[in-house]
C-alpha positions as CSV (number, residue, x, y, z in Angstrom):
1,X,-203.2,31.4,-137.6
2,X,-203.0,33.7,-134.4
3,X,-200.6,32.8,-131.5
4,X,-201.3,31.6,-128.4
5,X,-200.1,34.2,-127.2
6,X,-202.3,37.2,-128.5
7,X,-205.2,35.3,-127.3
8,X,-204.4,35.2,-124.6
9,X,-203.5,39.0,-124.2
10,X,-207.3,39.1,-125.8
11,X,-208.5,37.5,-123.0
12,X,-206.4,39.4,-120.0
13,X,-207.2,42.4,-121.4
14,X,-211.3,41.5,-120.9
15,X,-212.5,43.7,-118.2
16,X,-214.8,41.8,-115.2
17,X,-217.8,43.2,-113.8
18,X,-216.9,42.9,-110.2
19,X,-220.9,43.7,-108.9
20,X,-221.8,39.9,-111.6
21,X,-220.9,38.0,-109.0
22,X,-223.0,34.8,-109.3
23,X,-223.9,32.5,-112.8
24,X,-227.7,34.0,-112.3
25,X,-226.1,37.7,-112.3
26,X,-224.1,36.7,-115.3
27,X,-227.4,35.4,-117.0
28,X,-229.3,38.4,-116.4
29,X,-226.3,40.2,-117.8
30,X,-226.1,39.0,-121.1
31,X,-230.3,39.4,-121.7
32,X,-230.4,43.0,-120.8
33,X,-227.5,43.4,-123.2
34,X,-229.1,40.9,-125.9
35,X,-232.1,42.9,-125.7
36,X,-230.3,46.6,-125.6
37,X,-232.7,47.2,-121.9
38,X,-231.3,49.9,-120.4
39,X,-233.4,50.9,-118.1
40,X,-232.5,51.3,-114.0
41,X,-235.0,50.9,-111.8
42,X,-238.7,48.9,-112.7
43,X,-239.8,47.1,-115.9
44,X,-236.3,46.1,-117.5
45,X,-233.9,46.6,-114.6
46,X,-231.5,44.8,-113.9
47,X,-233.9,43.8,-110.4
48,X,-237.1,42.8,-112.7
49,X,-235.2,40.5,-114.2
50,X,-233.3,39.8,-111.7
51,X,-236.5,38.2,-109.6
52,X,-238.0,36.5,-113.3
53,X,-234.9,35.0,-113.6
54,X,-235.7,33.3,-109.9
55,X,-238.3,32.1,-110.5
56,X,-237.4,30.4,-113.5
57,X,-234.3,29.2,-112.6
58,X,-230.5,29.2,-114.1
59,X,-231.3,25.6,-116.3
60,X,-234.5,26.9,-117.7
61,X,-233.4,31.0,-118.5
62,X,-230.0,29.2,-120.0
63,X,-232.6,27.3,-121.9
64,X,-235.1,30.6,-122.9
65,X,-232.2,33.0,-124.3
66,X,-230.4,29.7,-126.7
67,X,-234.3,29.6,-128.0
68,X,-234.1,33.3,-128.5
69,X,-231.0,33.1,-130.2
70,X,-231.2,30.4,-132.5
71,X,-235.1,31.7,-134.0
72,X,-233.2,35.0,-135.1
73,X,-236.3,36.6,-134.4
74,X,-236.2,41.2,-135.0
75,X,-237.8,41.7,-131.3
76,X,-235.5,38.7,-129.2
77,X,-236.7,40.6,-126.1
78,X,-240.6,40.3,-126.8
79,X,-239.9,36.3,-127.7
80,X,-237.9,35.8,-124.4
81,X,-240.7,37.2,-122.6
82,X,-243.5,35.6,-124.4
83,X,-241.7,32.1,-124.0
84,X,-242.0,33.3,-120.1
85,X,-245.2,34.1,-119.6
86,X,-246.4,30.8,-121.7
87,X,-243.9,29.4,-118.8
88,X,-245.5,30.9,-116.4
89,X,-249.4,29.9,-117.2
90,X,-248.0,26.5,-117.7
91,X,-246.8,26.5,-114.0
92,X,-250.0,27.8,-113.0
93,X,-252.8,25.2,-114.5
94,X,-250.0,22.6,-113.0
């Protein structure tokens, strides 16, 4: 069994990104990593995701990301954006 001190050392080794200073930024980073996005500008960029996530809210984004992770989809990015578009269509109808 692993020693507690070894576990704590592993946690200390992780370098925290100082630019990810809010829960929303962490979610954007998690989603982009999950979907393999590397764009710096335009579609797929950090700002692109941040704009959508602000509109949807942290709780809804978390729910959508967990649905995508649990689905085991081959292309999680496509499924996520499909769910987002479905969400947007539902909002516009109300």
